[in-house]
Backbone as JSON, one array per atom type, in Angstrom:
{
  "sequence": "MSEARIDQAAPGELRLVGVLDFNTGPQLREAGGKLIGATTGDRVLVDLSGVEKSSSVGLALLLAFMRDAKAAGKTLAFRGLPDDMRQIAEVSNLTELLPLEA",
  "N": [[-74.05, -27.74, 8.36], [-77.13, -26.76, 9.72], [-80.47, -28.02, 10.18], [-83.27, -26.1, 9.36], [-86.03, -24.71, 11.15], [-89.34, -23.84, 12.26], [-91.18, -23.41, 15.15], [-93.67, -23.75, 17.77], [-92.93, -22.12, 20.67], [-94.02, -21.29, 23.05], [-97.29, -20.36, 24.28], [-98.46, -18.07, 21.94], [-95.91, -17.51, 21.1], [-93.4, -18.02, 18.74], [-90.58, -19.89, 17.53], [-87.8, -19.47, 15.54], [-85.29, -21.24, 13.97], [-81.95, -22.17, 12.86], [-80.5, -22.23, 9.53], [-81.3, -19.75, 7.27], [-82.14, -19.74, 4.05], [-82.22, -20.11, 0.42], [-82.82, -22.79, 0.21], [-84.17, -23.53, 2.57], [-86.15, -21.64, 2.91], [-88.8, -21.82, 1.49], [-90.17, -23.97, 2.83], [-90.15, -23.05, 5.46], [-91.65, -20.75, 5.16], [-94.22, -21.71, 4.55], [-94.8, -23.31, 6.84], [-94.54, -21.4, 8.89], [-96.55, -19.55, 8.26], [-98.85, -21.11, 8.7], [-98.58, -21.64, 11.46], [-98.73, -19.05, 12.55], [-101.35, -18.35, 11.86], [-102.7, -20.25, 13.4], [-102.13, -19.6, 15.99], [-103.29, -18.78, 19.18], [-104.93, -15.92, 20.56], [-104.19, -12.39, 20.09], [-101.68, -11.56, 19.48], [-98.43, -12.26, 18.23], [-95.22, -13.4, 18.88], [-92.1, -13.69, 17.44], [-89.27, -15.44, 17.96], [-86.0, -14.99, 17.1], [-83.51, -15.7, 17.93], [-82.28, -18.15, 17.61], [-81.46, -18.35, 15.01], [-78.94, -19.24, 12.86], [-77.62, -18.38, 10.55], [-78.31, -16.15, 7.86], [-79.59, -15.36, 4.65], [-80.79, -12.96, 2.27], [-83.21, -14.13, 2.0], [-84.15, -14.74, 4.53], [-84.97, -12.26, 5.52], [-87.02, -11.68, 3.71], [-88.73, -13.69, 4.48], [-89.49, -12.81, 7.05], [-90.94, -10.52, 6.36], [-93.03, -11.73, 4.97], [-94.2, -13.16, 7.08], [-95.15, -11.01, 8.53], [-97.18, -10.11, 6.83], [-98.85, -12.36, 6.93], [-99.65, -12.33, 9.63], [-101.03, -9.9, 9.73], [-103.14, -10.46, 7.97], [-104.42, -12.37, 9.47], [-105.38, -10.87, 11.51], [-103.73, -10.25, 13.65], [-101.17, -8.88, 15.79], [-97.65, -8.61, 15.35], [-94.37, -9.32, 16.44], [-90.78, -9.25, 16.42], [-88.06, -10.83, 18.0], [-84.66, -10.84, 19.01], [-83.17, -10.42, 16.63], [-80.74, -11.48, 14.4], [-77.35, -10.34, 13.73], [-76.56, -10.48, 10.98], [-79.0, -10.47, 9.62], [-79.99, -8.03, 10.47], [-78.17, -6.28, 9.27], [-78.72, -6.71, 6.55], [-81.34, -5.76, 6.51], [-80.88, -3.06, 7.16], [-79.34, -2.17, 4.95], [-81.24, -2.49, 3.01], [-83.07, -0.62, 3.7], [-85.17, -1.34, 5.43], [-85.34, -1.57, 8.13], [-86.9, 0.07, 9.82], [-89.44, -0.82, 9.25], [-89.71, -3.29, 10.4], [-91.18, -4.85, 13.14], [-89.58, -4.72, 15.87], [-88.62, -6.15, 18.95], [-87.12, -5.61, 22.08]],
  "CA": [[-75.21, -26.88, 8.25], [-78.23, -27.34, 10.49], [-81.8, -28.0, 9.62], [-84.04, -24.94, 9.82], [-87.41, -25.02, 11.51], [-90.1, -22.88, 13.07], [-92.11, -24.15, 15.99], [-94.27, -22.99, 18.85], [-92.1, -22.2, 21.88], [-94.94, -21.04, 24.16], [-98.48, -19.73, 23.71], [-98.21, -16.76, 21.36], [-94.49, -17.33, 20.77], [-92.79, -18.96, 17.8], [-89.12, -19.86, 17.53], [-87.21, -19.76, 14.24], [-83.9, -21.66, 14.2], [-81.22, -22.77, 11.75], [-79.98, -21.42, 8.44], [-82.38, -19.27, 6.41], [-81.63, -19.52, 2.7], [-83.13, -20.53, -0.64], [-83.21, -24.18, 0.43], [-85.07, -23.67, 3.71], [-87.17, -20.6, 2.89], [-90.18, -22.21, 1.16], [-90.75, -24.81, 3.89], [-90.37, -22.18, 6.62], [-92.73, -19.83, 4.8], [-95.48, -22.43, 4.68], [-94.99, -23.7, 8.24], [-94.73, -20.19, 9.69], [-97.88, -19.01, 7.98], [-99.83, -21.95, 9.4], [-98.45, -21.44, 12.91], [-99.24, -17.72, 12.87], [-102.81, -18.42, 11.79], [-103.22, -21.12, 14.45], [-101.8, -19.07, 17.31], [-104.42, -18.15, 19.87], [-104.61, -14.56, 20.99], [-104.07, -11.41, 19.01], [-100.27, -11.15, 19.33], [-97.47, -13.33, 17.99], [-93.82, -13.03, 19.01], [-91.21, -14.65, 16.77], [-87.92, -15.39, 18.52], [-85.02, -15.28, 16.05], [-82.19, -15.88, 18.53], [-81.72, -19.43, 17.18], [-81.05, -18.3, 13.6], [-77.49, -19.34, 12.77], [-77.15, -17.6, 9.41], [-79.43, -15.79, 7.01], [-79.42, -14.58, 3.43], [-81.93, -12.06, 2.12], [-84.41, -14.95, 2.12], [-84.63, -14.6, 5.9], [-85.69, -10.99, 5.63], [-88.26, -11.87, 2.96], [-89.55, -14.53, 5.33], [-90.06, -11.97, 8.1], [-91.96, -9.68, 5.73], [-94.18, -12.61, 4.7], [-94.85, -13.42, 8.36], [-95.88, -9.79, 8.88], [-98.41, -10.13, 6.03], [-99.69, -13.43, 7.47], [-100.22, -11.86, 10.89], [-102.02, -8.86, 9.42], [-104.3, -11.13, 7.38], [-105.08, -13.1, 10.56], [-105.83, -9.91, 12.51], [-102.84, -10.33, 14.8], [-99.96, -8.08, 15.76], [-96.47, -9.46, 15.29], [-93.1, -8.7, 16.83], [-89.61, -10.11, 16.3], [-87.09, -10.67, 19.07], [-83.39, -11.52, 18.79], [-82.75, -10.33, 15.23], [-79.29, -11.67, 14.27], [-76.62, -9.24, 13.1], [-76.56, -10.53, 9.51], [-80.33, -10.04, 9.16], [-80.09, -6.59, 10.74], [-77.38, -5.6, 8.24], [-79.48, -6.77, 5.3], [-82.48, -4.84, 6.69], [-80.37, -1.69, 7.09], [-78.95, -1.88, 3.56], [-82.48, -2.47, 2.23], [-83.94, 0.42, 4.28], [-86.36, -1.98, 5.96], [-85.24, -1.69, 9.58], [-88.01, 0.75, 10.48], [-90.67, -1.55, 9.01], [-89.75, -4.5, 11.21], [-91.6, -4.63, 14.53], [-88.56, -5.36, 16.7], [-88.78, -6.07, 20.39], [-85.81, -5.79, 22.74]],
  "C": [[-76.38, -27.53, 8.97], [-79.53, -27.26, 9.71], [-82.55, -26.81, 10.19], [-85.45, -25.37, 10.15], [-88.03, -23.82, 12.23], [-91.1, -23.71, 13.86], [-92.65, -23.24, 17.09], [-93.44, -23.21, 20.11], [-92.96, -22.07, 23.13], [-96.2, -20.45, 23.53], [-98.17, -18.31, 23.21], [-96.77, -16.5, 20.97], [-93.99, -18.44, 19.85], [-91.29, -18.8, 17.84], [-88.64, -20.3, 16.15], [-85.74, -20.09, 14.46], [-83.29, -22.23, 12.92], [-80.72, -21.75, 10.75], [-81.13, -21.06, 7.51], [-81.79, -18.93, 5.04], [-82.64, -20.04, 1.69], [-83.6, -21.98, -0.46], [-84.26, -24.33, 1.52], [-86.26, -22.71, 3.67], [-88.58, -21.06, 2.58], [-90.88, -23.03, 2.25], [-91.06, -23.97, 5.12], [-91.52, -21.22, 6.38], [-94.08, -20.49, 5.03], [-95.78, -22.76, 6.15], [-95.27, -22.48, 9.12], [-96.1, -19.58, 9.5], [-98.97, -19.78, 8.7], [-99.78, -21.72, 10.91], [-98.99, -20.07, 13.33], [-100.76, -17.73, 12.87], [-103.42, -19.23, 12.92], [-102.96, -20.61, 15.86], [-103.02, -18.41, 17.93], [-103.98, -16.79, 20.38], [-104.4, -13.66, 19.8], [-102.64, -10.93, 18.79], [-99.39, -12.38, 19.15], [-96.06, -12.74, 18.11], [-92.99, -14.11, 18.33], [-89.8, -14.42, 17.3], [-86.94, -15.87, 17.46], [-83.63, -15.58, 16.61], [-81.52, -17.2, 18.13], [-81.32, -19.47, 15.72], [-79.53, -18.26, 13.54], [-76.9, -18.46, 11.67], [-78.36, -17.31, 8.53], [-78.97, -15.04, 5.77], [-80.61, -13.61, 3.38], [-83.25, -12.82, 2.19], [-84.99, -14.83, 3.53], [-85.43, -13.34, 6.1], [-87.02, -11.06, 4.88], [-89.24, -12.72, 3.76], [-90.23, -13.71, 6.43], [-91.17, -11.07, 7.54], [-93.22, -10.49, 5.41], [-94.93, -12.92, 5.99], [-95.65, -12.2, 8.82], [-97.21, -9.74, 8.11], [-99.39, -11.19, 6.56], [-100.39, -12.97, 8.75], [-101.3, -10.81, 10.63], [-103.29, -9.49, 8.86], [-105.1, -11.89, 8.44], [-105.59, -12.18, 11.67], [-105.0, -9.91, 13.78], [-101.7, -9.31, 14.66], [-98.78, -9.04, 15.86], [-95.25, -8.67, 15.74], [-92.0, -9.74, 16.69], [-88.65, -9.79, 17.44], [-85.81, -11.42, 18.68], [-82.92, -11.51, 17.35], [-81.23, -10.46, 15.12], [-78.63, -10.52, 13.5], [-76.68, -9.28, 11.59], [-77.92, -10.11, 8.94], [-80.5, -8.54, 9.37], [-79.33, -5.8, 9.67], [-78.12, -5.6, 6.9], [-80.67, -5.8, 5.37], [-82.03, -3.39, 6.57], [-80.03, -1.3, 5.67], [-80.19, -1.73, 2.68], [-83.45, -1.39, 2.7], [-85.25, -0.17, 4.8], [-86.39, -2.05, 7.49], [-86.44, -1.07, 10.28], [-89.34, 0.03, 10.28], [-90.83, -2.76, 9.92], [-90.16, -4.18, 12.64], [-90.67, -5.38, 15.48], [-88.83, -5.11, 18.17], [-87.42, -6.34, 21.02], [-85.69, -7.12, 23.42]]
}
C-alpha cells in the first residue's frame, strides 16, 4: 500500500495520489484545505489520476475540497476521476455535483 499525499503540481493545480481511505483521509483533508486556500488565482484543478484506490472517504474528501474552494472564493475542478470513485459517486447520486474536467 502506498502513502497518500496531495501536493502542488503547478500553479493552480494540485495532485492527489495514493490510497484514499480512513487512514489517509484526515491528513489529506487538512493538507488539501491549506493548499486550496494558498493557491494563487481564482481556479484550482485537482488531478486525481494518481489515486490508486479509494473508499467512500475519497468522495467525502472531494466534497470537502469543494467547500474549501467555495469558502476561499475559488472555482474547483477535478480531472482524472478513477473508476472506483466514479462508481461510488454514481451510486450516491453525486456525479452531477462534482465539477469534472475531461
